[in-house]
C-alpha positions as CSV (number, residue, x, y, z in Angstrom):
1,M,139.9,221.3,26.8
2,L,143.2,222.5,27.2
3,L,144.9,223.0,30.4
4,D,147.6,224.9,31.6
5,V,150.2,223.5,33.8
6,M,151.0,226.3,35.5
7,M,148.1,228.3,37.5
8,P,147.1,229.2,41.1
9,L,145.8,227.0,44.3
10,M,146.1,223.9,42.1
11,N,148.4,223.1,39.1
12,G,146.9,221.8,35.9
13,F,149.0,218.0,37.3
14,E,146.2,218.2,39.9
15,V,143.3,219.5,37.5
16,C,143.7,216.3,35.6
17,R,143.8,213.8,37.5
18,H,140.9,215.8,39.8
19,I,138.6,215.0,36.4
20,K,140.5,212.0,35.3
21,S,139.8,210.5,39.1
22,D,135.4,210.7,38.8
23,P,133.3,208.2,36.4
24,Q,131.2,211.2,35.6
25,T,134.5,213.5,34.3
26,N,136.6,210.8,33.0
27,G,135.8,210.9,29.1
28,I,136.8,214.3,28.9
29,I,139.9,215.1,27.6
30,I,142.5,217.2,28.7
31,I,146.1,218.6,26.5
32,L,148.1,219.8,28.9
33,L,149.7,223.6,27.4
34,T,153.0,223.9,29.8
35,G,156.5,225.9,29.7
36,M,158.1,222.8,30.9
37,A,159.5,220.5,27.6
38,E,161.7,218.3,30.2
39,N,160.8,214.6,29.4
40,A,159.8,214.0,33.2
41,D,157.3,216.5,32.2
42,K,155.3,214.9,29.9
43,A,156.3,211.2,32.0
44,H,153.6,213.5,34.8
45,C,151.5,214.5,32.5
46,K,150.8,210.9,31.8
47,E,151.4,209.3,34.9
48,V,147.7,212.1,35.5
49,G,146.1,210.9,32.8
50,A,146.5,214.4,30.6
51,N,145.4,212.7,26.7
52,G,148.2,214.8,25.0
53,Y,151.1,217.4,26.1
54,F,151.6,220.8,24.7
55,P,155.0,222.9,24.8
56,K,154.3,226.3,24.9
57,P,154.5,228.6,23.4
58,F,153.6,227.8,20.2
59,A,152.0,228.6,17.1
60,P,148.2,228.4,17.6
61,V,147.9,226.7,14.1
62,D,150.0,223.5,15.7
63,L,148.1,223.5,18.5
64,L,145.4,223.3,16.8
65,K,146.0,220.0,14.8
66,K,147.6,218.0,18.2
67,V,143.6,219.3,19.5
68,E,142.4,217.5,15.8
69,E,145.9,214.7,16.4
70,V,144.1,214.1,20.5
71,L,140.0,214.1,18.6
72,G,141.5,211.6,16.1
73,F,141.0,214.1,13.5
74,G,144.8,214.5,12.0
């Protein structure tokens, strides 16, 4: 799942934490997309259980490489 951090109602960190805390959905692979590129933001991604982190802006080919890396194809 590609999940933006900045969303209305719930942010991506909250959605990721919710998905990863449920035994029925915790196996979903999540890459958080964010314009926040601070080390604390990267750490927060790990805290909520994200499998990957990708800063914006990005080139689509670079995102594809990240997806392949997280899925074990790269």
